[in-house]
C-alpha positions in Angstrom: -85.8 47.8 56.5 -84.3 44.8 58.2 -85.4 44.4 61.8 -84.0 42.6 64.8 -87.0 40.3 64.9 -85.9 36.7 64.6 -88.2 35.3 62.0 -86.6 31.9 61.7 -84.5 30.2 64.3 -82.6 27.0 63.7 -81.7 25.3 67.0 -79.2 22.4 67.3 -79.9 21.1 63.8 -78.2 17.8 62.9 -78.6 15.9 59.7 -76.8 12.8 58.4 -77.1 10.7 55.3 -75.9 7.2 56.3 -72.6 7.7 58.0 -72.0 11.1 56.4 -72.8 14.0 58.8 -74.0 16.9 56.7 -75.0 19.3 59.5 -73.5 19.1 62.9 -75.5 20.9 65.7 -76.1 23.9 63.6 -77.5 27.1 65.2 -78.6 30.1 63.1 -81.3 32.7 63.1 -82.7 34.8 60.3 -84.2 38.2 60.9 -87.3 39.7 59.3 -86.7 41.3 56.0 -83.1 40.2 55.8 -81.2 39.1 52.7 -79.2 36.2 54.1 -76.9 34.1 52.0 -75.6 30.7 52.8 -72.2 30.5 51.1 -69.8 27.6 50.8 -68.3 25.0 48.6 -70.2 22.0 47.3 -71.1 19.6 50.1 -70.8 22.2 52.9 -74.4 21.7 54.0 -75.9 25.0 52.6 -78.5 23.4 50.4 -79.5 20.9 53.1 -80.0 23.8 55.5 -82.2 25.5 53.0 -84.2 22.3 52.4 -84.7 21.9 56.1 -86.0 25.5 56.4 -88.4 24.8 53.4 -89.6 21.5 54.9 -88.2 19.3 52.1 -85.9 17.5 54.5 -86.4 16.7 58.2 -83.5 17.1 60.6 -82.4 14.1 62.6 -82.5 16.3 65.7 -83.1 20.0 66.4 -85.9 22.4 65.8 -87.0 24.9 63.1 -88.8 27.8 64.8 -90.8 30.2 62.6 -92.3 33.3 64.2 -92.0 31.6 67.6 -93.8 28.4 66.5 -92.1 25.0 66.1 -92.6 24.1 62.4 -90.0 21.2 62.3 -92.5 18.6 61.2 -94.8 20.9 59.1 -94.9 20.0 55.4 -93.6 22.5 52.8 -97.1 23.6 51.6 -98.1 24.6 55.1 -95.1 26.9 55.6 -95.2 30.6 54.7 -92.2 30.0 52.5 -91.7 29.6 48.8 -88.7 28.1 47.0 -87.0 29.0 43.7 -84.6 26.3 42.5 -81.8 26.5 39.9 -83.9 24.2 37.7 -86.8 26.6 37.0 -89.3 23.7 36.7 -91.8 25.7 34.7 -94.7 23.6 33.3 -93.8 23.4 29.6 -97.4 22.7 28.4 -98.8 25.8 30.2 -98.7 29.5 29.3 -96.7 31.9 31.5 -100.0 33.1 33.1 -101.0 29.5 33.9 -97.6 28.8 35.4 -97.8 31.8 37.6 -101.4 31.1 38.6 -100.8 27.5 39.5 -100.4 27.9 43.2 -103.2 30.4 43.5 -105.6 28.0 41.7 -104.8 25.3 44.2 -105.6 27.8 46.9 -109.0 28.4 45.2 -108.5 32.1 44.7 -111.0 34.0 42.6 -110.4 34.7 38.9 -110.2 38.4 39.3 -107.7 38.1 42.2 -105.5 35.7 40.1 -105.6 38.0 37.1 -104.5 41.0 39.3 -101.7 38.9 40.8 -100.4 37.7 37.5 -100.2 41.3 36.2 -98.5 42.5 39.4 -95.9 39.7 39.4 -95.0 40.1 35.7 -94.6 43.9 36.2 -92.4 43.2 39.2 -90.0 41.0 37.2 -90.1 43.3 34.2 -92.0 40.9 31.9 -95.3 42.7 31.3 -97.3 41.4 28.4 -95.8 37.9 28.5 -99.0 36.2 29.9 -99.8 34.1 26.8 -96.2 33.1 25.8 -95.0 29.5 26.3 -92.0 28.8 28.5 -89.8 27.4 25.7 -90.1 30.7 23.8 -88.3 32.5 26.7 -84.6 32.8 27.4 -83.0 31.2 30.5 -83.0 34.5 32.3 -86.7 35.2 31.5 -87.7 31.7 32.6 -85.9 32.2 35.9 -87.8 35.5 36.4 -91.1 33.7 35.8 -90.1 31.1 38.4 -89.6 34.0 40.8 -92.9 35.6 39.8 -94.6 32.3 40.4 -93.1 32.1 43.9 -94.0 35.7 44.9 -97.7 35.7 43.9 -98.3 33.4 46.9 -97.2 36.2 49.2 -94.7 34.2 51.2 -93.0 35.8 54.2 -89.8 34.1 53.1 -88.4 33.3 49.7 -85.8 30.5 49.5 -83.5 30.6 46.5 -81.2 27.7 45.8 -78.5 28.8 43.3 -81.2 30.4 41.1 -78.7 32.2 38.9 -76.3 29.2 38.5 -77.4 28.3 35.0 -77.2 31.9 33.6 -74.3 33.5 31.8 -72.1 36.0 33.6 -73.6 39.3 32.3 -77.2 38.1 32.8 -76.3 36.8 36.2 -75.0 40.2 37.3 -78.1 41.9 35.9 -80.3 39.4 37.9 -78.4 40.1 41.1 -79.5 43.7 40.9 -83.0 42.6 40.0 -83.2 40.4 43.1 -82.0 43.2 45.4 -84.7 45.5 43.9 -87.3 42.8 44.2 -86.5 42.1 47.9 -86.7 45.8 48.7 -90.0 46.3 46.9 -91.6 43.2 48.4 -90.3 43.8 51.9 -89.8 40.0 52.6 -87.0 37.8 53.8 -84.7 36.2 51.2 -82.6 33.2 52.1 -80.2 32.5 49.3 -77.8 29.6 48.6 -74.7 30.1 46.4 -71.1 29.0 46.1 -70.3 32.2 44.3 -68.5 34.6 46.6 -69.0 37.7 44.4 -72.7 37.0 44.3 -72.8 36.8 48.1 -70.8 40.0 48.6 -73.0 41.9 46.1 -76.4 41.0 47.4 -76.4 40.1 51.1 -77.2 41.9 54.3 -75.7 38.9 56.1 -73.5 36.1 54.8 -73.2 32.7 56.6 -70.0 31.0 55.4 -70.2 27.2 55.8 -67.7 24.3 55.4 -68.0 20.6 56.2 -71.4 21.1 58.0 -70.2 23.8 60.3 -70.8 27.6 60.2 -67.4 29.2 59.9 -68.5 32.9 60.2 -71.6 35.0 60.2 -71.3 38.7 59.3 -71.9 41.5 56.9 -70.1 41.3 53.5 -67.6 43.8 54.7 -66.9 41.9 57.9 -66.5 38.6 56.1 -64.2 40.1 53.5 -62.1 42.4 55.7 -62.1 40.4 59.0 -62.2 36.7 58.2 -62.4 34.5 61.3 -60.1 31.7 60.0 -58.0 30.6 57.0 -60.9 28.8 55.3 -63.0 32.1 55.2 -60.1 34.2 54.1 -59.2 31.8 51.4 -62.8 31.2 50.2 -63.8 34.9 50.0 -61.5 36.4 47.3 -57.8 36.1 46.8 -55.6 36.1 49.9 -52.1 35.9 51.1 -52.3 33.6 54.1 -48.9 33.4 55.8 -47.8 31.7 59.0 -46.4 34.4 61.4 -45.5 35.2 65.0 -47.6 37.7 67.0 -44.7 39.4 68.8 -46.8 41.7 71.0 -49.8 43.9 70.7 -49.7 45.8 67.3 -46.6 44.0 66.1 -46.3 40.9 64.0 -43.3 39.1 62.6 -43.9 37.9 59.0 -41.2 35.8 57.4 -38.5 37.3 59.6 -39.5 40.9 59.4 -41.5 43.0 61.9 -44.7 44.6 60.5 -46.8 47.1 62.6 -50.5 46.0 62.8 -53.5 47.1 64.7 -54.6 43.8 66.3 -54.2 43.2 70.1 -54.9 40.4 72.5 -53.1 37.5 70.7 -50.5 37.1 73.5 -46.7 37.4 73.1 -44.6 35.5 70.5 -47.6 33.4 69.6 -47.9 31.5 66.3 -50.8 33.0 64.2 -51.9 33.2 60.6 -51.8 36.5 58.8 -54.2 37.5 56.0 -53.2 40.3 53.6 -55.4 40.9 50.6 -53.5 41.3 47.3 -54.9 44.8 46.7 -53.6 45.9 50.1 -49.9 45.3 49.3 -48.0 48.4 48.2 -45.0 47.8 45.9 -42.4 50.5 46.4 -38.7 51.1 45.8 -36.6 48.3 47.4 -35.1 50.7 50.0 -38.6 51.9 51.0 -40.1 48.4 51.7 -40.2 46.5 55.0 -39.0 43.5 52.9 -37.8 43.3 49.4 -38.4 40.8 46.6 -38.5 40.1 42.9 -41.5 40.1 40.5 -41.8 36.6 39.2 -45.0 36.8 37.1 -47.3 39.4 35.7 -50.8 39.1 34.3 -53.0 42.0 33.0 -56.5 41.6 34.4 -58.2 44.7 32.9 -58.7 46.8 36.0 -55.4 45.9 37.5 -52.2 43.9 37.1 -51.8 40.6 39.0 -48.2 40.0 40.0 -46.4 37.4 42.1 -43.4 38.6 44.1 -40.9 36.2 45.6 -39.9 37.8 48.9 -38.3 36.1 52.0 -39.0 32.7 50.6 -42.8 33.3 50.0 -44.7 34.0 46.8 -46.8 37.1 47.5 -49.9 37.7 45.3 -50.2 41.4 44.5 -52.9 43.4 42.7 -51.9 46.8 41.6 -52.8 49.4 38.9 -49.0 50.1 38.7 -47.0 47.8 36.5 -43.7 46.3 37.7 -42.1 44.1 35.0 -41.0 40.5 35.7 -37.5 40.5 37.2 -37.7 43.9 38.8 -36.6 44.3 42.4 -39.4 45.8 44.6 -40.1 46.7 48.2 -43.2 45.4 50.0 -45.1 47.7 52.4 -48.5 47.0 54.0 -50.6 49.5 56.0 -51.1 48.3 59.6 -54.9 48.4 59.1 -54.6 46.0 56.2 -52.9 43.2 58.2 -55.4 40.9 59.6 -54.4 38.4 62.4 -56.2 35.1 62.9 -55.8 32.2 65.3 -54.3 29.1 63.8 -57.0 26.6 62.6 -58.2 24.3 65.3 -59.9 21.8 63.1 -59.9 20.6 59.5 -63.0 22.6 58.5 -61.2 25.9 59.5 -58.3 25.4 57.2 -57.8 26.9 53.8 -58.7 24.5 51.0 -55.6 23.0 49.5 -55.7 22.4 45.8 -54.2 19.1 44.7 -50.9 19.8 42.8 
């Protein structure tokens, strides 16, 4: 079980490479036995944060506190952490057993202890009996599991994982996500995971830290991040969204594209410009006369589980996911449950804005 004990505390961490500021006064704590994911696009600072926790990079300023002790200047091998990188970095000239035992031999553990640990680790990653195989005889997924086995035999308190599933194909990646959740629960240790894959983060994490341009945009559970994004960047980065400029008329009422929609948000003032987020699956398409606004279906794609449609209504292209089919050209009404309209303050800085794709 995750506890409220702060295992790792990052205090005012700043890191630059030349003129480029990668992390700007970052503060974050990680609790004992937590599965915490650092999520964001390339260059957002997530890998640098992980490397600072692991001791592979030193911050320009700030502190890394581990179990109450300052470990900012402690080298990686002196920290109770182990790292698994996307490049599995197995030693190709050694057997699987020798690969797993490598760290234990450096620590001068006994032969019997090492044998026990190898067996235990291989069982944990579902590769029993692979001791004498060579790495190049294994698939990518198996090699990644060996890399994880090699990390966990050292009994770290924290496992750092840097996009470890990035090189695997989709089906294998999904299987490995469940493997990692199971592993974490069995080992009872803290996982800090770096990914740019939103679905991966939502599937596995207790806590997600969304980063952009060196700043933390939001910290929360997967449900909070998905359903209550703090700003346009988070809303846009986590899943498909309709992000629309609107006016917060008064508590529980918002004007979207000239029409008043009831909502549940309060405290945004009166007649104040805001951004509204509505997820595509939360839009109900109804008969034109039953909608708050009406529009016309302009495109339709079958996605397997649902249809993805675009509806032009009040000058805006709405993205809609529905299991009901409305053919291109049909007139529809748009309704949204008040609970599914999420109000956000307008972005105050560049890093809070939704990412614009170049046309």
